[in-house]
C-alpha positions as protocol buffer text, in pm:
chain_id: "A"
residue {
  index: 1
  type: MET
  ca { x: -88 y: 669 z: 3745 }
}
residue {
  index: 2
  type: LYS
  ca { x: -233 y: 945 z: 3559 }
}
residue {
  index: 3
  type: THR
  ca { x: 97 y: 993 z: 3367 }
}
residue {
  index: 4
  type: LEU
  ca { x: 102 y: 623 z: 3265 }
}
residue {
  index: 5
  type: ARG
  ca { x: -265 y: 643 z: 3129 }
}
residue {
  index: 6
  type: HIS
  ca { x: -164 y: 958 z: 2921 }
}
residue {
  index: 7
  type: LEU
  ca { x: 160 y: 778 z: 2805 }
}
residue {
  index: 8
  type: LEU
  ca { x: -49 y: 461 z: 2694 }
}
residue {
  index: 9
  type: ALA
  ca { x: -289 y: 690 z: 2517 }
}
residue {
  index: 10
  type: ALA
  ca { x: -14 y: 859 z: 2331 }
}
residue {
  index: 11
  type: THR
  ca { x: 134 y: 537 z: 2223 }
}
residue {
  index: 12
  type: ALA
  ca { x: -191 y: 387 z: 2123 }
}
residue {
  index: 13
  type: LEU
  ca { x: -259 y: 698 z: 1908 }
}
residue {
  index: 14
  type: THR
  ca { x: 72 y: 687 z: 1748 }
}
residue {
  index: 15
  type: THR
  ca { x: 41 y: 309 z: 1678 }
}
residue {
  index: 16
  type: SER
  ca { x: -285 y: 353 z: 1505 }
}
residue {
  index: 17
  type: ILE
  ca { x: -161 y: 640 z: 1285 }
}
residue {
  index: 18
  type: VAL
  ca { x: 130 y: 453 z: 1171 }
}
residue {
  index: 19
  type: GLY
  ca { x: -63 y: 140 z: 1125 }
}
residue {
  index: 20
  type: PHE
  ca { x: -295 y: 303 z: 878 }
}
residue {
  index: 21
  type: SER
  ca { x: -29 y: 447 z: 653 }
}
residue {
  index: 22
  type: PRO
  ca { x: 52 y: 277 z: 348 }
}
residue {
  index: 23
  type: ILE
  ca { x: 385 y: 130 z: 370 }
}
residue {
  index: 24
  type: PRO
  ca { x: 605 y: 101 z: 49 }
}
residue {
  index: 25
  type: ALA
  ca { x: 725 y: -249 z: 32 }
}
residue {
  index: 26
  type: GLU
  ca { x: 1071 y: -250 z: -126 }
}
residue {
  index: 27
  type: ALA
  ca { x: 1177 y: -12 z: -405 }
}
residue {
  index: 28
  type: GLY
  ca { x: 1013 y: 47 z: -736 }
}
residue {
  index: 29
  type: ASN
  ca { x: 686 y: 43 z: -961 }
}
residue {
  index: 30
  type: GLY
  ca { x: 488 y: -253 z: -1068 }
}
residue {
  index: 31
  type: GLN
  ca { x: 708 y: -320 z: -1371 }
}
residue {
  index: 32
  type: ASP
  ca { x: 990 y: -389 z: -1131 }
}
residue {
  index: 33
  type: PHE
  ca { x: 796 y: -683 z: -983 }
}
residue {
  index: 34
  type: PRO
  ca { x: 718 y: -919 z: -1281 }
}
residue {
  index: 35
  type: ASN
  ca { x: 666 y: -1226 z: -1069 }
}
residue {
  index: 36
  type: THR
  ca { x: 438 y: -1076 z: -803 }
}
residue {
  index: 37
  type: LYS
  ca { x: 66 y: -1069 z: -778 }
}
residue {
  index: 38
  type: CYS
  ca { x: -74 y: -732 z: -715 }
}
residue {
  index: 39
  type: THR
  ca { x: -412 y: -548 z: -699 }
}
residue {
  index: 40
  type: CYS
  ca { x: -472 y: -219 z: -858 }
}
residue {
  index: 41
  type: GLN
  ca { x: -728 y: -53 z: -652 }
}
residue {
  index: 42
  type: GLY
  ca { x: -1005 y: 123 z: -849 }
}
residue {
  index: 43
  type: CYS
  ca { x: -845 y: 16 z: -1194 }
}
residue {
  index: 44
  type: ASP
  ca { x: -1110 y: -205 z: -1314 }
}
residue {
  index: 45
  type: SER
  ca { x: -1363 y: -81 z: -1585 }
}
residue {
  index: 46
  type: ASN
  ca { x: -1630 y: -64 z: -1349 }
}
residue {
  index: 47
  type: GLY
  ca { x: -1422 y: 112 z: -1085 }
}
residue {
  index: 48
  type: GLY
  ca { x: -1355 y: -204 z: -882 }
}
residue {
  index: 49
  type: ASP
  ca { x: -1008 y: -361 z: -799 }
}
residue {
  index: 50
  type: LEU
  ca { x: -814 y: -537 z: -1071 }
}
residue {
  index: 51
  type: THR
  ca { x: -580 y: -826 z: -957 }
}
residue {
  index: 52
  type: GLY
  ca { x: -300 y: -969 z: -1162 }
}
residue {
  index: 53
  type: GLN
  ca { x: 77 y: -967 z: -1228 }
}
residue {
  index: 54
  type: CYS
  ca { x: 231 y: -651 z: -1086 }
}
residue {
  index: 55
  type: ASP
  ca { x: 412 y: -555 z: -1403 }
}
residue {
  index: 56
  type: THR
  ca { x: 77 y: -569 z: -1577 }
}
residue {
  index: 57
  type: VAL
  ca { x: -193 y: -424 z: -1339 }
}
residue {
  index: 58
  type: CYS
  ca { x: 51 y: -160 z: -1161 }
}
residue {
  index: 59
  type: LYS
  ca { x: 295 y: -100 z: -1433 }
}
residue {
  index: 60
  type: ASP
  ca { x: 377 y: 265 z: -1386 }
}
residue {
  index: 61
  type: LYS
  ca { x: 231 y: 301 z: -1041 }
}
residue {
  index: 62
  type: THR
  ca { x: 395 y: 284 z: -687 }
}
residue {
  index: 63
  type: VAL
  ca { x: 317 y: -52 z: -520 }
}
residue {
  index: 64
  type: TYR
  ca { x: 281 y: -80 z: -149 }
}
residue {
  index: 65
  type: ALA
  ca { x: 314 y: -372 z: 81 }
}
residue {
  index: 66
  type: LYS
  ca { x: -4 y: -566 z: 128 }
}
residue {
  index: 67
  type: GLY
  ca { x: -24 y: -502 z: 505 }
}
residue {
  index: 68
  type: SER
  ca { x: -400 y: -630 z: 577 }
}
residue {
  index: 69
  type: GLU
  ca { x: -468 y: -653 z: 204 }
}
residue {
  index: 70
  type: PRO
  ca { x: -430 y: -1000 z: 33 }
}
residue {
  index: 71
  type: TYR
  ca { x: -170 y: -890 z: -220 }
}
residue {
  index: 72
  type: ASP
  ca { x: 73 y: -585 z: -262 }
}
residue {
  index: 73
  type: TYR
  ca { x: -122 y: -305 z: -413 }
}
residue {
  index: 74
  type: CYS
  ca { x: -111 y: 16 z: -610 }
}
residue {
  index: 75
  type: LYS
  ca { x: -378 y: 286 z: -651 }
}
residue {
  index: 76
  type: LYS
  ca { x: -545 y: 392 z: -982 }
}
residue {
  index: 77
  type: ASP
  ca { x: -459 y: 773 z: -947 }
}
residue {
  index: 78
  type: ASP
  ca { x: -96 y: 699 z: -868 }
}
residue {
  index: 79
  type: ASN
  ca { x: 110 y: 812 z: -1175 }
}
residue {
  index: 80
  type: GLY
  ca { x: 409 y: 625 z: -1046 }
}
residue {
  index: 81
  type: SER
  ca { x: 609 y: 938 z: -942 }
}
residue {
  index: 82
  type: GLY
  ca { x: 695 y: 741 z: -625 }
}
residue {
  index: 83
  type: THR
  ca { x: 1005 y: 523 z: -631 }
}
residue {
  index: 84
  type: THR
  ca { x: 901 y: 281 z: -354 }
}
residue {
  index: 85
  type: LYS
  ca { x: 724 y: -52 z: -338 }
}
């Protein structure tokens, strides 16, 4: 019984770590997804989020799958060195 509790705890921990990691959606930067709506986190002039077409708001940034977000997203400080969406 004790082993089962340890196994369940380890599984829950692993699941939560994996669940909080941003998951690249497909493959590419914002300009590779011209017909997809995205949110650029922190890109607004006031530091807020900016939502629009991926090829505009996330042009040279890595785009991640939306997960719990309403749209796929990119991050302000991402220079697009990643090659995944």
